[in-house]
py3Dmol code that shows the C-alpha trace and the ligand (Angstrom):
import py3Dmol

protein = """\
ATOM      1  CA  MET A   1      31.039   6.184   6.417  1.00  0.00           C
ATOM      2  CA  ARG A   2      29.767   2.663   7.043  1.00  0.00           C
ATOM      3  CA  ILE A   3      31.431   0.969  10.000  1.00  0.00           C
ATOM      4  CA  ALA A   4      31.145  -2.808  10.438  1.00  0.00           C
ATOM      5  CA  ILE A   5      31.510  -3.894  14.058  1.00  0.00           C
ATOM      6  CA  ILE A   6      32.331  -7.500  14.881  1.00  0.00           C
ATOM      7  CA  SER A   7      33.144  -9.175  18.204  1.00  0.00           C
ATOM      8  CA  ASP A   8      33.868 -12.471  19.959  1.00  0.00           C
ATOM      9  CA  ILE A   9      35.265 -14.469  17.059  1.00  0.00           C
ATOM     10  CA  HIS A  10      36.663 -17.083  19.447  1.00  0.00           C
ATOM     11  CA  SER A  11      38.938 -18.872  16.974  1.00  0.00           C
ATOM     12  CA  ASN A  12      36.033 -19.805  14.702  1.00  0.00           C
ATOM     13  CA  LEU A  13      37.498 -19.316  11.217  1.00  0.00           C
ATOM     14  CA  PHE A  14      34.439 -20.556   9.288  1.00  0.00           C
ATOM     15  CA  ALA A  15      32.223 -18.005  11.058  1.00  0.00           C
ATOM     16  CA  LEU A  16      34.763 -15.187  10.625  1.00  0.00           C
ATOM     17  CA  ARG A  17      35.162 -15.837   6.889  1.00  0.00           C
ATOM     18  CA  ALA A  18      31.382 -15.860   6.385  1.00  0.00           C
ATOM     19  CA  VAL A  19      31.013 -12.539   8.225  1.00  0.00           C
ATOM     20  CA  LEU A  20      33.898 -10.879   6.373  1.00  0.00           C
ATOM     21  CA  ALA A  21      32.376 -11.972   3.044  1.00  0.00           C
ATOM     22  CA  ASP A  22      29.039 -10.426   4.049  1.00  0.00           C
ATOM     23  CA  ILE A  23      30.765  -7.193   5.132  1.00  0.00           C
ATOM     24  CA  TYR A  24      32.534  -7.059   1.774  1.00  0.00           C
ATOM     25  CA  HIS A  25      29.207  -7.325  -0.103  1.00  0.00           C
ATOM     26  CA  ARG A  26      27.668  -4.599   2.026  1.00  0.00           C
ATOM     27  CA  HIS A  27      30.573  -2.233   1.307  1.00  0.00           C
ATOM     28  CA  ALA A  28      31.688  -1.198   4.769  1.00  0.00           C
ATOM     29  CA  ASP A  29      34.418   1.481   4.855  1.00  0.00           C
ATOM     30  CA  LYS A  30      35.862   0.288   8.093  1.00  0.00           C
ATOM     31  CA  ILE A  31      35.934  -2.857  10.260  1.00  0.00           C
ATOM     32  CA  ILE A  32      36.202  -2.666  14.042  1.00  0.00           C
ATOM     33  CA  CYS A  33      36.722  -5.835  16.080  1.00  0.00           C
ATOM     34  CA  LEU A  34      35.741  -5.626  19.752  1.00  0.00           C
ATOM     35  CA  GLY A  35      38.009  -8.441  20.915  1.00  0.00           C
ATOM     36  CA  ASP A  36      37.989 -12.092  22.008  1.00  0.00           C
ATOM     37  CA  VAL A  37      39.567 -13.078  18.725  1.00  0.00           C
ATOM     38  CA  VAL A  38      40.724 -16.322  20.390  1.00  0.00           C
ATOM     39  CA  GLY A  39      39.505 -18.810  23.026  1.00  0.00           C
ATOM     40  CA  TYR A  40      37.004 -21.716  22.654  1.00  0.00           C
ATOM     41  CA  GLY A  41      37.485 -22.544  18.952  1.00  0.00           C
ATOM     42  CA  PRO A  42      40.015 -24.502  16.868  1.00  0.00           C
ATOM     43  CA  SER A  43      41.748 -21.801  14.743  1.00  0.00           C
ATOM     44  CA  PRO A  44      43.371 -19.116  16.930  1.00  0.00           C
ATOM     45  CA  ASN A  45      46.341 -18.218  14.703  1.00  0.00           C
ATOM     46  CA  GLU A  46      44.296 -18.144  11.494  1.00  0.00           C
ATOM     47  CA  CYS A  47      41.711 -15.849  13.087  1.00  0.00           C
ATOM     48  CA  VAL A  48      44.334 -13.458  14.485  1.00  0.00           C
ATOM     49  CA  GLU A  49      46.019 -13.335  11.073  1.00  0.00           C
ATOM     50  CA  LEU A  50      42.756 -12.510   9.301  1.00  0.00           C
ATOM     51  CA  ILE A  51      41.762  -9.864  11.860  1.00  0.00           C
ATOM     52  CA  LYS A  52      45.226  -8.316  11.607  1.00  0.00           C
ATOM     53  CA  GLU A  53      44.784  -8.100   7.859  1.00  0.00           C
ATOM     54  CA  ARG A  54      41.148  -6.923   7.714  1.00  0.00           C
ATOM     55  CA  ALA A  55      40.272  -5.004  10.889  1.00  0.00           C
ATOM     56  CA  ASP A  56      41.131  -1.298  11.101  1.00  0.00           C
ATOM     57  CA  ILE A  57      40.935  -1.394  14.900  1.00  0.00           C
ATOM     58  CA  CYS A  58      40.860  -4.371  17.256  1.00  0.00           C
ATOM     59  CA  LEU A  59      40.211  -4.163  21.005  1.00  0.00           C
ATOM     60  CA  MET A  60      41.496  -6.420  23.777  1.00  0.00           C
ATOM     61  CA  GLY A  61      39.030  -9.077  24.982  1.00  0.00           C
ATOM     62  CA  ASN A  62      39.173 -11.024  28.248  1.00  0.00           C
ATOM     63  CA  HIS A  63      40.020 -14.295  26.458  1.00  0.00           C
ATOM     64  CA  ASP A  64      42.805 -12.599  24.474  1.00  0.00           C
ATOM     65  CA  TRP A  65      44.090 -11.169  27.750  1.00  0.00           C
ATOM     66  CA  ALA A  66      43.885 -14.593  29.445  1.00  0.00           C
ATOM     67  CA  VAL A  67      45.633 -16.394  26.596  1.00  0.00           C
ATOM     68  CA  LEU A  68      48.491 -13.900  26.990  1.00  0.00           C
ATOM     69  CA  GLY A  69      48.836 -15.140  30.574  1.00  0.00           C
ATOM     70  CA  ASN A  70      47.509 -11.999  32.247  1.00  0.00           C
ATOM     71  CA  GLU A  71      44.338 -13.317  33.816  1.00  0.00           C
ATOM     72  CA  ASP A  72      43.755 -15.442  36.897  1.00  0.00           C
ATOM     73  CA  LEU A  73      42.091 -18.464  35.276  1.00  0.00           C
ATOM     74  CA  ALA A  74      40.130 -19.157  38.470  1.00  0.00           C
ATOM     75  CA  TYR A  75      37.575 -16.649  37.134  1.00  0.00           C
ATOM     76  CA  PHE A  76      36.923 -18.827  34.077  1.00  0.00           C
ATOM     77  CA  ASN A  77      34.599 -21.837  34.077  1.00  0.00           C
ATOM     78  CA  THR A  78      36.163 -25.271  33.499  1.00  0.00           C
ATOM     79  CA  PHE A  79      35.472 -25.347  29.747  1.00  0.00           C
ATOM     80  CA  ALA A  80      36.658 -21.804  29.076  1.00  0.00           C
ATOM     81  CA  ARG A  81      39.795 -22.471  31.143  1.00  0.00           C
ATOM     82  CA  GLU A  82      40.519 -25.672  29.223  1.00  0.00           C
ATOM     83  CA  ALA A  83      40.167 -23.787  25.929  1.00  0.00           C
ATOM     84  CA  VAL A  84      42.449 -20.957  27.138  1.00  0.00           C
ATOM     85  CA  LEU A  85      45.156 -23.470  28.118  1.00  0.00           C
ATOM     86  CA  TRP A  86      44.736 -25.303  24.784  1.00  0.00           C
ATOM     87  CA  THR A  87      45.121 -21.984  22.924  1.00  0.00           C
ATOM     88  CA  GLN A  88      48.120 -20.791  24.966  1.00  0.00           C
ATOM     89  CA  VAL A  89      50.375 -23.608  23.757  1.00  0.00           C
ATOM     90  CA  ARG A  90      49.335 -23.165  20.121  1.00  0.00           C
ATOM     91  CA  MET A  91      49.680 -19.411  19.667  1.00  0.00           C
ATOM     92  CA  SER A  92      52.322 -18.320  17.168  1.00  0.00           C
ATOM     93  CA  PRO A  93      54.776 -15.613  18.327  1.00  0.00           C
ATOM     94  CA  GLU A  94      53.339 -13.275  15.641  1.00  0.00           C
ATOM     95  CA  ALA A  95      49.770 -13.778  16.826  1.00  0.00           C
ATOM     96  CA  GLU A  96      50.818 -13.245  20.435  1.00  0.00           C
ATOM     97  CA  GLU A  97      52.644 -10.061  19.539  1.00  0.00           C
ATOM     98  CA  TYR A  98      49.546  -8.721  17.760  1.00  0.00           C
ATOM     99  CA  LEU A  99      47.244  -9.495  20.704  1.00  0.00           C
ATOM    100  CA  ARG A 100      49.668  -7.998  23.216  1.00  0.00           C
ATOM    101  CA  ALA A 101      49.421  -4.567  21.571  1.00  0.00           C
ATOM    102  CA  LEU A 102      45.594  -4.348  21.569  1.00  0.00           C
ATOM    103  CA  PRO A 103      43.999  -1.374  23.393  1.00  0.00           C
ATOM    104  CA  PHE A 104      41.270  -1.778  26.032  1.00  0.00           C
ATOM    105  CA  ILE A 105      39.163   1.129  24.810  1.00  0.00           C
ATOM    106  CA  VAL A 106      39.077   3.365  21.731  1.00  0.00           C
ATOM    107  CA  ILE A 107      37.079   6.573  21.402  1.00  0.00           C
ATOM    108  CA  GLU A 108      36.647   7.861  17.866  1.00  0.00           C
ATOM    109  CA  ASN A 109      34.216  10.627  16.833  1.00  0.00           C
ATOM    110  CA  ASP A 110      30.782   9.812  18.272  1.00  0.00           C
ATOM    111  CA  CYS A 111      31.694   6.209  19.196  1.00  0.00           C
ATOM    112  CA  THR A 112      33.286   4.365  22.101  1.00  0.00           C
ATOM    113  CA  TYR A 113      34.537   0.872  21.288  1.00  0.00           C
ATOM    114  CA  VAL A 114      35.245  -1.559  24.120  1.00  0.00           C
ATOM    115  CA  HIS A 115      35.016  -5.332  24.654  1.00  0.00           C
ATOM    116  CA  SER A 116      33.014  -5.368  27.881  1.00  0.00           C
ATOM    117  CA  ALA A 117      31.837  -1.973  29.192  1.00  0.00           C
ATOM    118  CA  PRO A 118      33.009   1.672  29.192  1.00  0.00           C
ATOM    119  CA  PHE A 119      33.536   1.948  32.959  1.00  0.00           C
ATOM    120  CA  GLU A 120      36.887   0.293  33.809  1.00  0.00           C
ATOM    121  CA  PRO A 121      37.146  -1.885  30.673  1.00  0.00           C
ATOM    122  CA  GLN A 122      39.681  -4.152  32.350  1.00  0.00           C
ATOM    123  CA  ALA A 123      37.134  -5.221  34.981  1.00  0.00           C
ATOM    124  CA  TRP A 124      35.349  -7.156  32.184  1.00  0.00           C
ATOM    125  CA  THR A 125      31.883  -6.203  33.452  1.00  0.00           C
ATOM    126  CA  TYR A 126      28.848  -7.709  31.712  1.00  0.00           C
ATOM    127  CA  VAL A 127      26.083  -5.321  30.589  1.00  0.00           C
ATOM    128  CA  LEU A 128      23.197  -7.751  30.892  1.00  0.00           C
ATOM    129  CA  ASN A 129      20.205  -5.743  32.031  1.00  0.00           C
ATOM    130  CA  ARG A 130      18.741  -2.288  32.440  1.00  0.00           C
ATOM    131  CA  ASN A 131      20.491  -1.622  35.774  1.00  0.00           C
ATOM    132  CA  ASP A 132      23.895  -2.538  34.349  1.00  0.00           C
ATOM    133  CA  ALA A 133      23.202  -0.226  31.416  1.00  0.00           C
ATOM    134  CA  VAL A 134      22.093   2.715  33.605  1.00  0.00           C
ATOM    135  CA  PHE A 135      25.431   2.564  35.417  1.00  0.00           C
ATOM    136  CA  GLN A 136      27.472   2.241  32.218  1.00  0.00           C
ATOM    137  CA  PHE A 137      25.657   5.170  30.558  1.00  0.00           C
ATOM    138  CA  SER A 138      26.904   7.366  33.413  1.00  0.00           C
ATOM    139  CA  ALA A 139      30.490   6.499  32.417  1.00  0.00           C
ATOM    140  CA  LEU A 140      29.916   7.013  28.696  1.00  0.00           C
ATOM    141  CA  GLN A 141      31.341  10.124  27.021  1.00  0.00           C
ATOM    142  CA  THR A 142      30.084   9.564  23.479  1.00  0.00           C
ATOM    143  CA  GLN A 143      26.639   9.167  21.980  1.00  0.00           C
ATOM    144  CA  LEU A 144      27.269   5.588  20.949  1.00  0.00           C
ATOM    145  CA  CYS A 145      29.065   2.711  22.603  1.00  0.00           C
ATOM    146  CA  PHE A 146      29.705  -0.642  20.951  1.00  0.00           C
ATOM    147  CA  VAL A 147      30.347  -3.690  23.130  1.00  0.00           C
ATOM    148  CA  GLY A 148      30.503  -7.482  22.879  1.00  0.00           C
ATOM    149  CA  HIS A 149      31.408  -9.879  25.723  1.00  0.00           C
ATOM    150  CA  THR A 150      27.940 -11.297  26.557  1.00  0.00           C
ATOM    151  CA  HIS A 151      27.535 -12.910  23.101  1.00  0.00           C
ATOM    152  CA  ALA A 152      23.945 -11.633  23.020  1.00  0.00           C
ATOM    153  CA  ALA A 153      22.985  -8.984  20.469  1.00  0.00           C
ATOM    154  CA  GLY A 154      20.838  -6.093  21.707  1.00  0.00           C
ATOM    155  CA  ILE A 155      20.522  -2.338  22.180  1.00  0.00           C
ATOM    156  CA  PHE A 156      20.173  -0.221  25.322  1.00  0.00           C
ATOM    157  CA  ARG A 157      18.885   3.315  24.773  1.00  0.00           C
ATOM    158  CA  GLN A 158      18.965   6.257  27.150  1.00  0.00           C
ATOM    159  CA  LYS A 159      16.642   9.153  26.402  1.00  0.00           C
ATOM    160  CA  ASN A 160      16.534  11.868  29.078  1.00  0.00           C
ATOM    161  CA  GLU A 161      15.987   9.832  32.246  1.00  0.00           C
ATOM    162  CA  SER A 162      14.347   6.839  30.588  1.00  0.00           C
ATOM    163  CA  TYR A 163      16.146   3.626  29.703  1.00  0.00           C
ATOM    164  CA  GLU A 164      14.954   0.992  27.275  1.00  0.00           C
ATOM    165  CA  PHE A 165      16.122  -2.329  25.854  1.00  0.00           C
ATOM    166  CA  LEU A 166      15.357  -2.459  22.129  1.00  0.00           C
ATOM    167  CA  ILE A 167      14.929  -5.671  20.182  1.00  0.00           C
ATOM    168  CA  GLU A 168      14.718  -4.173  16.685  1.00  0.00           C
ATOM    169  CA  ASN A 169      17.048  -5.438  13.932  1.00  0.00           C
ATOM    170  CA  GLN A 170      17.561  -1.918  12.677  1.00  0.00           C
ATOM    171  CA  ILE A 171      17.329   1.442  14.446  1.00  0.00           C
ATOM    172  CA  TYR A 172      17.620   5.084  13.537  1.00  0.00           C
ATOM    173  CA  ILE A 173      19.986   7.000  15.801  1.00  0.00           C
ATOM    174  CA  ASP A 174      18.081   9.782  17.466  1.00  0.00           C
ATOM    175  CA  ASP A 175      20.148  12.878  18.364  1.00  0.00           C
ATOM    176  CA  GLN A 176      18.528  13.114  21.796  1.00  0.00           C
ATOM    177  CA  SER A 177      19.468   9.551  22.812  1.00  0.00           C
ATOM    178  CA  LYS A 178      22.570   7.615  23.810  1.00  0.00           C
ATOM    179  CA  TYR A 179      23.059   3.971  22.892  1.00  0.00           C
ATOM    180  CA  ILE A 180      25.010   0.986  24.164  1.00  0.00           C
ATOM    181  CA  ILE A 181      24.895  -1.545  21.346  1.00  0.00           C
ATOM    182  CA  ASN A 182      25.975  -5.145  21.825  1.00  0.00           C
ATOM    183  CA  VAL A 183      26.810  -6.527  18.384  1.00  0.00           C
ATOM    184  CA  GLY A 184      26.607 -10.179  19.502  1.00  0.00           C
ATOM    185  CA  SER A 185      29.192 -12.828  18.679  1.00  0.00           C
ATOM    186  CA  VAL A 186      30.683 -13.951  15.370  1.00  0.00           C
ATOM    187  CA  GLY A 187      32.060 -17.277  16.549  1.00  0.00           C
ATOM    188  CA  GLN A 188      29.912 -18.366  19.456  1.00  0.00           C
ATOM    189  CA  PRO A 189      26.451 -16.751  19.735  1.00  0.00           C
ATOM    190  CA  ARG A 190      24.591 -17.371  23.004  1.00  0.00           C
ATOM    191  CA  ASP A 191      21.297 -15.681  22.154  1.00  0.00           C
ATOM    192  CA  TYR A 192      19.438 -18.735  20.814  1.00  0.00           C
ATOM    193  CA  ASP A 193      20.320 -17.956  17.211  1.00  0.00           C
ATOM    194  CA  ALA A 194      23.285 -20.045  16.083  1.00  0.00           C
ATOM    195  CA  ARG A 195      24.099 -17.803  13.120  1.00  0.00           C
ATOM    196  CA  ALA A 196      27.091 -15.447  13.370  1.00  0.00           C
ATOM    197  CA  SER A 197      26.162 -11.926  14.506  1.00  0.00           C
ATOM    198  CA  TYR A 198      27.578  -8.499  13.711  1.00  0.00           C
ATOM    199  CA  GLY A 199      26.372  -4.957  12.963  1.00  0.00           C
ATOM    200  CA  ILE A 200      26.865  -1.985  10.641  1.00  0.00           C
ATOM    201  CA  TYR A 201      26.675   1.629  11.771  1.00  0.00           C
ATOM    202  CA  ASP A 202      26.008   4.085   8.948  1.00  0.00           C
ATOM    203  CA  ARG A 203      27.048   7.544  10.131  1.00  0.00           C
ATOM    204  CA  GLU A 204      25.462   9.482   7.249  1.00  0.00           C
ATOM    205  CA  MET A 205      22.156   7.593   7.384  1.00  0.00           C
ATOM    206  CA  LYS A 206      22.211   7.712  11.198  1.00  0.00           C
ATOM    207  CA  SER A 207      21.277   4.054  11.346  1.00  0.00           C
ATOM    208  CA  PHE A 208      22.499   0.825  12.849  1.00  0.00           C
ATOM    209  CA  ALA A 209      21.549  -2.680  11.661  1.00  0.00           C
ATOM    210  CA  PHE A 210      22.285  -6.175  12.939  1.00  0.00           C
ATOM    211  CA  HIS A 211      23.132  -8.929  10.485  1.00  0.00           C
ATOM    212  CA  ARG A 212      22.900 -12.675  11.179  1.00  0.00           C
ATOM    213  CA  ILE A 213      24.993 -14.845   8.898  1.00  0.00           C
ATOM    214  CA  PRO A 214      24.711 -18.613   8.455  1.00  0.00           C
ATOM    215  CA  TYR A 215      28.042 -20.430   8.320  1.00  0.00           C
ATOM    216  CA  ASP A 216      29.358 -23.988   8.244  1.00  0.00           C
ATOM    217  CA  ILE A 217      28.861 -24.846  11.934  1.00  0.00           C
ATOM    218  CA  GLU A 218      29.525 -28.571  11.389  1.00  0.00           C
ATOM    219  CA  SER A 219      33.006 -27.940   9.998  1.00  0.00           C
ATOM    220  CA  THR A 220      34.003 -25.881  13.045  1.00  0.00           C
ATOM    221  CA  GLN A 221      32.509 -28.560  15.324  1.00  0.00           C
ATOM    222  CA  TYR A 222      34.385 -31.285  13.447  1.00  0.00           C
ATOM    223  CA  GLN A 223      37.700 -29.426  13.876  1.00  0.00           C
ATOM    224  CA  MET A 224      36.995 -28.926  17.583  1.00  0.00           C
ATOM    225  CA  GLN A 225      36.333 -32.650  18.014  1.00  0.00           C
ATOM    226  CA  GLU A 226      39.553 -33.465  16.165  1.00  0.00           C
ATOM    227  CA  GLU A 227      41.413 -31.157  18.579  1.00  0.00           C
ATOM    228  CA  ARG A 228      39.595 -32.750  21.536  1.00  0.00           C
ATOM    229  CA  LEU A 229      38.218 -29.455  22.757  1.00  0.00           C
ATOM    230  CA  PRO A 230      35.450 -29.885  25.391  1.00  0.00           C
ATOM    231  CA  ALA A 231      32.251 -31.480  23.994  1.00  0.00           C
ATOM    232  CA  TYR A 232      30.137 -28.858  25.758  1.00  0.00           C
ATOM    233  CA  LEU A 233      31.820 -26.094  23.720  1.00  0.00           C
ATOM    234  CA  VAL A 234      31.327 -28.099  20.505  1.00  0.00           C
ATOM    235  CA  ASP A 235      27.603 -28.585  21.182  1.00  0.00           C
ATOM    236  CA  ARG A 236      27.029 -24.971  22.220  1.00  0.00           C
ATOM    237  CA  LEU A 237      27.814 -23.759  18.671  1.00  0.00           C
ATOM    238  CA  SER A 238      24.562 -25.262  17.377  1.00  0.00           C
ATOM    239  CA  TYR A 239      22.230 -24.041  20.153  1.00  0.00           C
ATOM    240  CA  GLY A 240      19.253 -22.232  18.698  1.00  0.00           C
ATOM    241  CA  ARG A 241      19.444 -23.695  15.236  1.00  0.00           C
TER     242      ARG A 241
END
"""
ligand_1 = """\
1
ZN
Zn 33.711 -13.697 24.352
"""
view = py3Dmol.view(width=600, height=400)
view.addModel(protein, "pdb")
view.setStyle({"model": 0}, {"cartoon": {"style": "trace"}})
view.addModel(ligand_1, "xyz")
view.setStyle({"model": 1}, {"stick": {}})
view.zoomTo()
view.show()
């Protein structure tokens, strides 16, 4: 069983299509989306439609939750708030209905899937450093946990009482360790690599690998400019190129 895990699409259809094409060529058996399908980018309805069609499971993200009107927008920065408001008035009833039904956490076999973190998923906590990870490992009931939310790909490993941050592109899953794996962002990476990010977990091979996929950044930026989305959000898509 090869499980492709994607996250933080953020209404970027060009990036999502490129990632889905790559997943298709790598023959994944299953696609899990960790949420934030919408927010920031120009194509919310198209992205929801494609995720609905292709993802086996999709989790609720904080931007999805905000677009549905459930979040106090005071917690968002100016640009994110502007994009949420822009998205709210453009969502189709079908897309809204799909987002409304998304779960906050899914536990399946040896994996926990959640947008932000396993402890109180609705608190939208960021797992940014070793201390954050130590706390989240204590709330984790499975060997593996896949998260998004920070838009920065990386792996935290717990082995006995030691905790490490791994920067490898591919790891072998060791039976004695637990892992919190951030798969990065499809539609708006913030880890100084502008390419779309996602990962594949191979249960039989006991391995996990990150994949970085180039996509047509200029076309997404052009659409965002046409829609008059904030210039800062447009520029951020090409950071690290
Ligand atoms: Zn996000």
